[in-house]
N, CA, C and O atoms as a Maestro MAE file, in Angstrom:
{
 s_m_m2io_version
 :::
 2.0.0
}

f_m_ct {
 s_m_title
 :::
 protein
 m_atom[288] {
  # First column is atom index #
  i_m_mmod_type
  r_m_x_coord
  r_m_y_coord
  r_m_z_coord
  i_m_residue_number
  s_m_chain_name
  s_m_pdb_residue_name
  s_m_pdb_atom_name
  i_m_atomic_number
  :::
  1 25 8.453 38.420 -35.039 1 A "MET " " N  " 7
  2 3 7.760 38.375 -33.745 1 A "MET " " CA " 6
  3 2 6.444 37.508 -33.623 1 A "MET " " C  " 6
  4 15 5.992 37.290 -32.499 1 A "MET " " O  " 8
  5 25 5.915 37.084 -34.574 2 A "ARG " " N  " 7
  6 3 5.379 35.836 -34.486 2 A "ARG " " CA " 6
  7 2 5.734 34.215 -34.755 2 A "ARG " " C  " 6
  8 15 5.386 33.196 -34.159 2 A "ARG " " O  " 8
  9 25 6.710 34.481 -36.095 3 A "TRP " " N  " 7
  10 3 7.814 33.367 -36.056 3 A "TRP " " CA " 6
  11 2 8.114 32.553 -34.431 3 A "TRP " " C  " 6
  12 15 7.666 31.443 -34.147 3 A "TRP " " O  " 8
  13 25 8.984 33.429 -33.493 4 A "LEU " " N  " 7
  14 3 9.341 33.355 -31.980 4 A "LEU " " CA " 6
  15 2 8.073 32.517 -31.072 4 A "LEU " " C  " 6
  16 15 8.271 31.530 -30.364 4 A "LEU " " O  " 8
  17 25 7.286 32.919 -31.208 5 A "THR " " N  " 7
  18 3 5.593 32.325 -30.494 5 A "THR " " CA " 6
  19 2 5.568 30.759 -31.341 5 A "THR " " C  " 6
  20 15 5.512 29.716 -30.689 5 A "THR " " O  " 8
  21 25 5.614 30.760 -32.727 6 A "VAL " " N  " 7
  22 3 5.191 29.601 -33.261 6 A "VAL " " CA " 6
  23 2 6.903 28.433 -32.116 6 A "VAL " " C  " 6
  24 15 7.039 27.596 -31.224 6 A "VAL " " O  " 8
  25 25 7.659 29.218 -33.010 7 A "PHE " " N  " 7
  26 3 8.773 27.991 -33.021 7 A "PHE " " CA " 6
  27 2 9.188 27.476 -31.885 7 A "PHE " " C  " 6
  28 15 10.047 26.600 -31.982 7 A "PHE " " O  " 8
  29 25 8.645 27.913 -30.325 8 A "GLY " " N  " 7
  30 3 8.633 28.171 -29.337 8 A "GLY " " CA " 6
  31 2 8.168 27.160 -28.686 8 A "GLY " " C  " 6
  32 15 8.662 26.291 -27.968 8 A "GLY " " O  " 8
  33 25 6.546 27.566 -29.266 9 A "VAL " " N  " 7
  34 3 4.810 26.206 -29.452 9 A "VAL " " CA " 6
  35 2 5.690 25.343 -29.712 9 A "VAL " " C  " 6
  36 15 6.397 24.944 -28.786 9 A "VAL " " O  " 8
  37 25 5.852 24.890 -30.887 10 A "ILE " " N  " 7
  38 3 6.441 23.758 -31.770 10 A "ILE " " CA " 6
  39 2 8.175 22.966 -30.226 10 A "ILE " " C  " 6
  40 15 8.332 21.765 -30.005 10 A "ILE " " O  " 8
  41 25 8.860 23.848 -29.703 11 A "LEU " " N  " 7
  42 3 9.865 23.102 -28.986 11 A "LEU " " CA " 6
  43 2 9.262 22.906 -28.182 11 A "LEU " " C  " 6
  44 15 9.904 22.150 -27.452 11 A "LEU " " O  " 8
  45 25 7.840 23.211 -27.548 12 A "ILE " " N  " 7
  46 3 7.473 22.878 -25.910 12 A "ILE " " CA " 6
  47 2 6.357 21.389 -26.650 12 A "ILE " " C  " 6
  48 15 6.507 20.232 -26.258 12 A "ILE " " O  " 8
  49 25 5.761 21.619 -27.267 13 A "VAL " " N  " 7
  50 3 5.309 20.373 -27.681 13 A "VAL " " CA " 6
  51 2 6.585 19.158 -27.985 13 A "VAL " " C  " 6
  52 15 6.686 18.096 -27.371 13 A "VAL " " O  " 8
  53 25 7.311 19.540 -28.868 14 A "ALA " " N  " 7
  54 3 8.706 18.616 -28.811 14 A "ALA " " CA " 6
  55 2 8.811 17.233 -27.308 14 A "ALA " " C  " 6
  56 15 8.543 16.054 -27.080 14 A "ALA " " O  " 8
  57 25 9.654 19.013 -26.369 15 A "GLY " " N  " 7
  58 3 9.737 19.216 -24.785 15 A "GLY " " CA " 6
  59 2 9.037 17.958 -24.613 15 A "GLY " " C  " 6
  60 15 9.683 16.917 -24.495 15 A "GLY " " O  " 8
  61 25 8.126 17.964 -24.596 16 A "ILE " " N  " 7
  62 3 6.435 16.539 -23.867 16 A "ILE " " CA " 6
  63 2 7.037 16.022 -23.962 16 A "ILE " " C  " 6
  64 15 7.866 15.591 -23.161 16 A "ILE " " O  " 8
  65 25 6.782 15.740 -25.573 17 A "ALA " " N  " 7
  66 3 6.819 14.154 -26.368 17 A "ALA " " CA " 6
  67 2 8.151 13.519 -25.819 17 A "ALA " " C  " 6
  68 15 8.312 12.356 -25.450 17 A "ALA " " O  " 8
  69 25 9.156 14.642 -25.852 18 A "SER " " N  " 7
  70 3 10.617 13.712 -25.708 18 A "SER " " CA " 6
  71 2 10.590 13.393 -23.752 18 A "SER " " C  " 6
  72 15 11.481 12.923 -23.045 18 A "SER " " O  " 8
  73 25 9.380 13.816 -23.426 19 A "LEU " " N  " 7
  74 3 9.658 12.814 -22.042 19 A "LEU " " CA " 6
  75 2 8.902 11.667 -21.868 19 A "LEU " " C  " 6
  76 15 9.289 10.866 -21.016 19 A "LEU " " O  " 8
  77 25 7.919 11.433 -22.493 20 A "PHE " " N  " 7
  78 3 6.842 10.564 -22.659 20 A "PHE " " CA " 6
  79 2 7.319 9.244 -23.573 20 A "PHE " " C  " 6
  80 15 6.830 8.135 -23.363 20 A "PHE " " O  " 8
  81 25 8.592 9.542 -24.885 21 A "VAL " " N  " 7
  82 3 9.040 8.665 -26.173 21 A "VAL " " CA " 6
  83 2 10.633 9.085 -24.907 21 A "VAL " " C  " 6
  84 15 10.851 10.105 -24.253 21 A "VAL " " O  " 8
  85 25 11.371 7.892 -25.014 22 A "ASN " " N  " 7
  86 3 12.365 7.625 -23.857 22 A "ASN " " CA " 6
  87 2 13.381 7.340 -25.177 22 A "ASN " " C  " 6
  88 15 14.426 7.991 -25.210 22 A "ASN " " O  " 8
  89 25 13.177 6.642 -25.970 23 A "ALA " " N  " 7
  90 3 13.705 5.996 -26.989 23 A "ALA " " CA " 6
  91 2 13.295 6.309 -28.832 23 A "ALA " " C  " 6
  92 15 12.176 5.986 -29.231 23 A "ALA " " O  " 8
  93 25 14.363 6.971 -29.846 24 A "LEU " " N  " 7
  94 3 13.901 6.610 -30.686 24 A "LEU " " CA " 6
  95 2 14.343 5.760 -31.406 24 A "LEU " " C  " 6
  96 15 15.520 5.548 -31.117 24 A "LEU " " O  " 8
  97 25 13.859 4.924 -32.518 25 A "PRO " " N  " 7
  98 3 14.315 4.186 -32.714 25 A "PRO " " CA " 6
  99 2 14.666 4.511 -34.542 25 A "PRO " " C  " 6
  100 15 13.877 4.893 -35.406 25 A "PRO " " O  " 8
  101 25 16.074 4.198 -34.651 26 A "PHE " " N  " 7
  102 3 16.568 4.582 -36.106 26 A "PHE " " CA " 6
  103 2 17.257 3.727 -36.952 26 A "PHE " " C  " 6
  104 15 17.602 2.603 -36.585 26 A "PHE " " O  " 8
  105 25 17.463 4.131 -37.954 27 A "HIS " " N  " 7
  106 3 17.244 2.764 -38.907 27 A "HIS " " CA " 6
  107 2 18.145 2.662 -39.945 27 A "HIS " " C  " 6
  108 15 17.597 3.216 -40.899 27 A "HIS " " O  " 8
  109 25 19.393 2.193 -40.331 28 A "HIS " " N  " 7
  110 3 20.101 2.502 -41.459 28 A "HIS " " CA " 6
  111 2 20.650 1.512 -42.063 28 A "HIS " " C  " 6
  112 15 20.947 0.548 -41.357 28 A "HIS " " O  " 8
  113 25 20.912 1.459 -43.355 29 A "ARG " " N  " 7
  114 3 21.323 0.592 -43.824 29 A "ARG " " CA " 6
  115 2 22.858 1.011 -44.147 29 A "ARG " " C  " 6
  116 15 23.271 2.044 -44.674 29 A "ARG " " O  " 8
  117 25 24.045 -0.859 -43.346 30 A "GLU " " N  " 7
  118 3 25.225 -0.524 -43.285 30 A "GLU " " CA " 6
  119 2 25.834 -1.495 -44.389 30 A "GLU " " C  " 6
  120 15 25.231 -2.565 -44.478 30 A "GLU " " O  " 8
  121 25 26.873 -1.330 -45.216 31 A "GLU " " N  " 7
  122 3 27.376 -2.008 -46.552 31 A "GLU " " CA " 6
  123 2 28.404 -2.918 -45.353 31 A "GLU " " C  " 6
  124 15 28.965 -2.516 -44.334 31 A "GLU " " O  " 8
  125 25 28.357 -4.159 -45.932 32 A "VAL " " N  " 7
  126 3 29.137 -5.104 -45.183 32 A "VAL " " CA " 6
  127 2 30.495 -5.152 -46.080 32 A "VAL " " C  " 6
  128 15 31.655 -4.769 -45.936 32 A "VAL " " O  " 8
  129 25 29.813 -5.759 -46.983 33 A "ALA " " N  " 7
  130 3 31.667 -6.119 -48.298 33 A "ALA " " CA " 6
  131 2 31.232 -5.400 -49.716 33 A "ALA " " C  " 6
  132 15 30.305 -4.595 -49.625 33 A "ALA " " O  " 8
  133 25 31.593 -5.532 -50.526 34 A "LYS " " N  " 7
  134 3 31.496 -4.643 -51.638 34 A "LYS " " CA " 6
  135 2 33.072 -5.723 -52.237 34 A "LYS " " C  " 6
  136 15 34.171 -5.996 -51.754 34 A "LYS " " O  " 8
  137 25 32.254 -6.078 -53.644 35 A "ILE " " N  " 7
  138 3 33.148 -6.782 -54.442 35 A "ILE " " CA " 6
  139 2 33.110 -6.591 -55.624 35 A "ILE " " C  " 6
  140 15 32.198 -7.245 -56.130 35 A "ILE " " O  " 8
  141 25 33.942 -5.705 -56.687 36 A "GLY " " N  " 7
  142 3 33.430 -5.793 -57.285 36 A "GLY " " CA " 6
  143 2 32.133 -5.142 -57.810 36 A "GLY " " C  " 6
  144 15 32.126 -3.925 -57.630 36 A "GLY " " O  " 8
  145 25 31.190 -5.569 -58.326 37 A "PRO " " N  " 7
  146 3 30.155 -5.008 -58.617 37 A "PRO " " CA " 6
  147 2 29.018 -5.500 -57.471 37 A "PRO " " C  " 6
  148 15 27.961 -4.873 -57.391 37 A "PRO " " O  " 8
  149 25 29.269 -6.589 -56.636 38 A "LEU " " N  " 7
  150 3 28.554 -7.228 -55.792 38 A "LEU " " CA " 6
  151 2 28.983 -6.399 -54.335 38 A "LEU " " C  " 6
  152 15 30.038 -6.222 -53.726 38 A "LEU " " O  " 8
  153 25 27.458 -5.975 -54.130 39 A "THR " " N  " 7
  154 3 27.903 -5.461 -52.780 39 A "THR " " CA " 6
  155 2 26.123 -6.111 -52.028 39 A "THR " " C  " 6
  156 15 24.953 -6.089 -52.412 39 A "THR " " O  " 8
  157 25 27.128 -6.794 -50.400 40 A "ALA " " N  " 7
  158 3 26.361 -7.013 -49.419 40 A "ALA " " CA " 6
  159 2 26.585 -5.943 -48.644 40 A "ALA " " C  " 6
  160 15 27.597 -5.273 -48.439 40 A "ALA " " O  " 8
  161 25 24.831 -5.852 -48.006 41 A "SER " " N  " 7
  162 3 24.429 -4.544 -46.536 41 A "SER " " CA " 6
  163 2 23.652 -5.500 -46.011 41 A "SER " " C  " 6
  164 15 23.345 -6.676 -46.205 41 A "SER " " O  " 8
  165 25 23.388 -4.420 -45.126 42 A "ARG " " N  " 7
  166 3 22.168 -5.367 -43.729 42 A "ARG " " CA " 6
  167 2 22.253 -4.433 -43.339 42 A "ARG " " C  " 6
  168 15 23.113 -3.554 -43.389 42 A "ARG " " O  " 8
  169 25 20.511 -4.632 -42.502 43 A "ASP " " N  " 7
  170 3 19.151 -3.368 -42.019 43 A "ASP " " CA " 6
  171 2 20.293 -3.096 -40.718 43 A "ASP " " C  " 6
  172 15 21.370 -3.516 -41.141 43 A "ASP " " O  " 8
  173 25 20.443 -2.632 -39.503 44 A "GLU " " N  " 7
  174 3 20.785 -2.394 -38.540 44 A "GLU " " CA " 6
  175 2 19.447 -1.368 -37.905 44 A "GLU " " C  " 6
  176 15 18.799 -0.712 -38.720 44 A "GLU " " O  " 8
  177 25 19.106 -1.295 -36.422 45 A "GLU " " N  " 7
  178 3 18.295 -1.474 -35.952 45 A "GLU " " CA " 6
  179 2 18.975 -0.699 -34.810 45 A "GLU " " C  " 6
  180 15 19.473 -1.482 -34.002 45 A "GLU " " O  " 8
  181 25 19.142 0.531 -34.506 46 A "THR " " N  " 7
  182 3 19.947 1.393 -33.086 46 A "THR " " CA " 6
  183 2 18.436 2.138 -32.554 46 A "THR " " C  " 6
  184 15 17.397 2.511 -33.099 46 A "THR " " O  " 8
  185 25 18.908 2.109 -31.381 47 A "ASP " " N  " 7
  186 3 17.566 3.111 -30.029 47 A "ASP " " CA " 6
  187 2 18.753 4.402 -30.426 47 A "ASP " " C  " 6
  188 15 19.908 4.312 -30.843 47 A "ASP " " O  " 8
  189 25 17.886 5.620 -30.088 48 A "ILE " " N  " 7
  190 3 18.838 7.068 -29.831 48 A "ILE " " CA " 6
  191 2 18.270 7.527 -28.098 48 A "ILE " " C  " 6
  192 15 17.162 8.041 -27.947 48 A "ILE " " O  " 8
  193 25 18.830 7.362 -27.380 49 A "TYR " " N  " 7
  194 3 17.896 7.033 -25.980 49 A "TYR " " CA " 6
  195 2 18.048 8.899 -25.902 49 A "TYR " " C  " 6
  196 15 19.092 9.436 -26.272 49 A "TYR " " O  " 8
  197 25 16.860 9.717 -25.376 50 A "VAL " " N  " 7
  198 3 16.919 10.715 -25.037 50 A "VAL " " CA " 6
  199 2 16.730 11.141 -23.553 50 A "VAL " " C  " 6
  200 15 15.819 10.754 -22.820 50 A "VAL " " O  " 8
  201 25 17.830 12.085 -23.193 51 A "PRO " " N  " 7
  202 3 17.180 11.994 -21.366 51 A "PRO " " CA " 6
  203 2 16.091 12.674 -21.250 51 A "PRO " " C  " 6
  204 15 15.497 13.327 -22.108 51 A "PRO " " O  " 8
  205 25 15.682 12.385 -19.420 52 A "PRO " " N  " 7
  206 3 14.744 12.969 -19.301 52 A "PRO " " CA " 6
  207 2 14.984 14.672 -18.979 52 A "PRO " " C  " 6
  208 15 13.951 15.329 -18.846 52 A "PRO " " O  " 8
  209 25 16.123 15.295 -18.870 53 A "TYR " " N  " 7
  210 3 16.003 16.089 -18.464 53 A "TYR " " CA " 6
  211 2 16.506 17.197 -19.994 53 A "TYR " " C  " 6
  212 15 16.722 18.406 -19.910 53 A "TYR " " O  " 8
  213 25 16.581 16.476 -21.111 54 A "ALA " " N  " 7
  214 3 16.606 17.421 -22.447 54 A "ALA " " CA " 6
  215 2 15.553 17.626 -22.491 54 A "ALA " " C  " 6
  216 15 15.392 18.801 -22.823 54 A "ALA " " O  " 8
  217 25 14.177 16.864 -22.256 55 A "GLY " " N  " 7
  218 3 13.162 16.939 -22.809 55 A "GLY " " CA " 6
  219 2 12.497 18.616 -21.291 55 A "GLY " " C  " 6
  220 15 11.605 19.456 -21.415 55 A "GLY " " O  " 8
  221 25 13.268 18.418 -20.375 56 A "ILE " " N  " 7
  222 3 12.941 19.318 -19.189 56 A "ILE " " CA " 6
  223 2 13.206 20.621 -20.157 56 A "ILE " " C  " 6
  224 15 12.305 21.304 -20.644 56 A "ILE " " O  " 8
  225 25 14.503 20.818 -20.328 57 A "ILE " " N  " 7
  226 3 15.611 22.046 -21.348 57 A "ILE " " CA " 6
  227 2 14.407 22.340 -22.663 57 A "ILE " " C  " 6
  228 15 13.758 23.346 -22.947 57 A "ILE " " O  " 8
  229 25 14.453 21.336 -23.110 58 A "ILE " " N  " 7
  230 3 13.814 21.873 -24.687 58 A "ILE " " CA " 6
  231 2 12.253 22.556 -24.349 58 A "ILE " " C  " 6
  232 15 11.678 23.244 -25.192 58 A "ILE " " O  " 8
  233 25 11.694 22.275 -23.064 59 A "VAL " " N  " 7
  234 3 10.197 22.768 -22.788 59 A "VAL " " CA " 6
  235 2 10.329 24.268 -21.885 59 A "VAL " " C  " 6
  236 15 9.439 25.088 -21.659 59 A "VAL " " O  " 8
  237 25 11.514 24.287 -21.545 60 A "ALA " " N  " 7
  238 3 11.633 25.314 -20.489 60 A "ALA " " CA " 6
  239 2 12.598 26.724 -22.074 60 A "ALA " " C  " 6
  240 15 12.564 27.953 -22.013 60 A "ALA " " O  " 8
  241 25 13.041 26.172 -22.806 61 A "ALA " " N  " 7
  242 3 13.878 26.948 -23.642 61 A "ALA " " CA " 6
  243 2 12.134 27.493 -25.069 61 A "ALA " " C  " 6
  244 15 12.027 28.527 -25.729 61 A "ALA " " O  " 8
  245 25 11.278 26.435 -25.011 62 A "GLY " " N  " 7
  246 3 10.278 27.190 -25.417 62 A "GLY " " CA " 6
  247 2 9.288 28.197 -24.850 62 A "GLY " " C  " 6
  248 15 8.676 29.180 -25.269 62 A "GLY " " O  " 8
  249 25 9.389 27.593 -23.833 63 A "ALA " " N  " 7
  250 3 8.599 28.723 -23.287 63 A "ALA " " CA " 6
  251 2 9.044 30.319 -23.256 63 A "ALA " " C  " 6
  252 15 8.446 31.380 -23.437 63 A "ALA " " O  " 8
  253 25 10.464 29.926 -22.918 64 A "THR " " N  " 7
  254 3 11.340 31.233 -22.278 64 A "THR " " CA " 6
  255 2 11.213 32.202 -24.718 64 A "THR " " C  " 6
  256 15 11.525 33.366 -24.968 64 A "THR " " O  " 8
  257 25 10.782 31.322 -25.648 65 A "LEU " " N  " 7
  258 3 10.535 31.690 -26.663 65 A "LEU " " CA " 6
  259 2 9.520 32.603 -27.183 65 A "LEU " " C  " 6
  260 15 9.630 33.496 -28.022 65 A "LEU " " O  " 8
  261 25 8.424 32.165 -26.458 66 A "VAL " " N  " 7
  262 3 7.266 32.334 -26.357 66 A "VAL " " CA " 6
  263 2 6.886 33.610 -25.747 66 A "VAL " " C  " 6
  264 15 6.067 34.390 -26.234 66 A "VAL " " O  " 8
  265 25 7.578 33.790 -24.566 67 A "VAL " " N  " 7
  266 3 7.550 34.833 -23.343 67 A "VAL " " CA " 6
  267 2 8.403 36.178 -24.528 67 A "VAL " " C  " 6
  268 15 8.112 37.357 -24.730 67 A "VAL " " O  " 8
  269 25 9.016 35.686 -24.840 68 A "VAL " " N  " 7
  270 3 10.120 36.511 -25.971 68 A "VAL " " CA " 6
  271 2 8.925 37.214 -27.100 68 A "VAL " " C  " 6
  272 15 8.792 38.391 -27.436 68 A "VAL " " O  " 8
  273 25 8.175 36.038 -27.498 69 A "GLY " " N  " 7
  274 3 8.290 36.409 -28.932 69 A "GLY " " CA " 6
  275 2 6.557 37.262 -28.333 69 A "GLY " " C  " 6
  276 15 6.330 38.108 -29.198 69 A "GLY " " O  " 8
  277 25 5.905 37.287 -27.730 70 A "ARG " " N  " 7
  278 3 4.890 37.954 -26.453 70 A "ARG " " CA " 6
  279 2 4.751 39.234 -26.773 70 A "ARG " " C  " 6
  280 15 3.927 39.784 -27.504 70 A "ARG " " O  " 8
  281 25 6.096 39.871 -25.832 71 A "ARG " " N  " 7
  282 3 6.227 41.294 -25.836 71 A "ARG " " CA " 6
  283 2 7.043 42.179 -26.792 71 A "ARG " " C  " 6
  284 15 7.060 43.408 -26.866 71 A "ARG " " O  " 8
  285 25 7.574 41.456 -27.353 72 A "LYS " " N  " 7
  286 3 7.548 42.338 -29.110 72 A "LYS " " CA " 6
  287 2 6.326 42.816 -29.405 72 A "LYS " " C  " 6
  288 15 6.132 43.399 -30.471 72 A "LYS " " O  " 8
  :::
 }
 m_bond[287] {
  # First column is bond index #
  i_m_from
  i_m_to
  i_m_order
  :::
  1 1 2 1
  2 2 3 1
  3 3 4 2
  4 3 5 1
  5 5 6 1
  6 6 7 1
  7 7 8 2
  8 7 9 1
  9 9 10 1
  10 10 11 1
  11 11 12 2
  12 11 13 1
  13 13 14 1
  14 14 15 1
  15 15 16 2
  16 15 17 1
  17 17 18 1
  18 18 19 1
  19 19 20 2
  20 19 21 1
  21 21 22 1
  22 22 23 1
  23 23 24 2
  24 23 25 1
  25 25 26 1
  26 26 27 1
  27 27 28 2
  28 27 29 1
  29 29 30 1
  30 30 31 1
  31 31 32 2
  32 31 33 1
  33 33 34 1
  34 34 35 1
  35 35 36 2
  36 35 37 1
  37 37 38 1
  38 38 39 1
  39 39 40 2
  40 39 41 1
  41 41 42 1
  42 42 43 1
  43 43 44 2
  44 43 45 1
  45 45 46 1
  46 46 47 1
  47 47 48 2
  48 47 49 1
  49 49 50 1
  50 50 51 1
  51 51 52 2
  52 51 53 1
  53 53 54 1
  54 54 55 1
  55 55 56 2
  56 55 57 1
  57 57 58 1
  58 58 59 1
  59 59 60 2
  60 59 61 1
  61 61 62 1
  62 62 63 1
  63 63 64 2
  64 63 65 1
  65 65 66 1
  66 66 67 1
  67 67 68 2
  68 67 69 1
  69 69 70 1
  70 70 71 1
  71 71 72 2
  72 71 73 1
  73 73 74 1
  74 74 75 1
  75 75 76 2
  76 75 77 1
  77 77 78 1
  78 78 79 1
  79 79 80 2
  80 79 81 1
  81 81 82 1
  82 82 83 1
  83 83 84 2
  84 83 85 1
  85 85 86 1
  86 86 87 1
  87 87 88 2
  88 87 89 1
  89 89 90 1
  90 90 91 1
  91 91 92 2
  92 91 93 1
  93 93 94 1
  94 94 95 1
  95 95 96 2
  96 95 97 1
  97 97 98 1
  98 98 99 1
  99 99 100 2
  100 99 101 1
  101 101 102 1
  102 102 103 1
  103 103 104 2
  104 103 105 1
  105 105 106 1
  106 106 107 1
  107 107 108 2
  108 107 109 1
  109 109 110 1
  110 110 111 1
  111 111 112 2
  112 111 113 1
  113 113 114 1
  114 114 115 1
  115 115 116 2
  116 115 117 1
  117 117 118 1
  118 118 119 1
  119 119 120 2
  120 119 121 1
  121 121 122 1
  122 122 123 1
  123 123 124 2
  124 123 125 1
  125 125 126 1
  126 126 127 1
  127 127 128 2
  128 127 129 1
  129 129 130 1
  130 130 131 1
  131 131 132 2
  132 131 133 1
  133 133 134 1
  134 134 135 1
  135 135 136 2
  136 135 137 1
  137 137 138 1
  138 138 139 1
  139 139 140 2
  140 139 141 1
  141 141 142 1
  142 142 143 1
  143 143 144 2
  144 143 145 1
  145 145 146 1
  146 146 147 1
  147 147 148 2
  148 147 149 1
  149 149 150 1
  150 150 151 1
  151 151 152 2
  152 151 153 1
  153 153 154 1
  154 154 155 1
  155 155 156 2
  156 155 157 1
  157 157 158 1
  158 158 159 1
  159 159 160 2
  160 159 161 1
  161 161 162 1
  162 162 163 1
  163 163 164 2
  164 163 165 1
  165 165 166 1
  166 166 167 1
  167 167 168 2
  168 167 169 1
  169 169 170 1
  170 170 171 1
  171 171 172 2
  172 171 173 1
  173 173 174 1
  174 174 175 1
  175 175 176 2
  176 175 177 1
  177 177 178 1
  178 178 179 1
  179 179 180 2
  180 179 181 1
  181 181 182 1
  182 182 183 1
  183 183 184 2
  184 183 185 1
  185 185 186 1
  186 186 187 1
  187 187 188 2
  188 187 189 1
  189 189 190 1
  190 190 191 1
  191 191 192 2
  192 191 193 1
  193 193 194 1
  194 194 195 1
  195 195 196 2
  196 195 197 1
  197 197 198 1
  198 198 199 1
  199 199 200 2
  200 199 201 1
  201 201 202 1
  202 202 203 1
  203 203 204 2
  204 203 205 1
  205 205 206 1
  206 206 207 1
  207 207 208 2
  208 207 209 1
  209 209 210 1
  210 210 211 1
  211 211 212 2
  212 211 213 1
  213 213 214 1
  214 214 215 1
  215 215 216 2
  216 215 217 1
  217 217 218 1
  218 218 219 1
  219 219 220 2
  220 219 221 1
  221 221 222 1
  222 222 223 1
  223 223 224 2
  224 223 225 1
  225 225 226 1
  226 226 227 1
  227 227 228 2
  228 227 229 1
  229 229 230 1
  230 230 231 1
  231 231 232 2
  232 231 233 1
  233 233 234 1
  234 234 235 1
  235 235 236 2
  236 235 237 1
  237 237 238 1
  238 238 239 1
  239 239 240 2
  240 239 241 1
  241 241 242 1
  242 242 243 1
  243 243 244 2
  244 243 245 1
  245 245 246 1
  246 246 247 1
  247 247 248 2
  248 247 249 1
  249 249 250 1
  250 250 251 1
  251 251 252 2
  252 251 253 1
  253 253 254 1
  254 254 255 1
  255 255 256 2
  256 255 257 1
  257 257 258 1
  258 258 259 1
  259 259 260 2
  260 259 261 1
  261 261 262 1
  262 262 263 1
  263 263 264 2
  264 263 265 1
  265 265 266 1
  266 266 267 1
  267 267 268 2
  268 267 269 1
  269 269 270 1
  270 270 271 1
  271 271 272 2
  272 271 273 1
  273 273 274 1
  274 274 275 1
  275 275 276 2
  276 275 277 1
  277 277 278 1
  278 278 279 1
  279 279 280 2
  280 279 281 1
  281 281 282 1
  282 282 283 1
  283 283 284 2
  284 283 285 1
  285 285 286 1
  286 286 287 1
  287 287 288 2
  :::
 }
}
């Protein structure tokens, strides 16, 4: 019962944050070449874009969980 409300609040906060932050930076290391024991790699940074409608859906789902958690 309480965990639904807590998870709903977490979703609401995450949804509101995603409305203000449109892109999340993502760093990963990519292996370019491997010759015997030697490896060459490079760091690559990409952005993951979060569309605004996804934030609205997350906030609505969180609000639904809060309401359902309060009823039980």
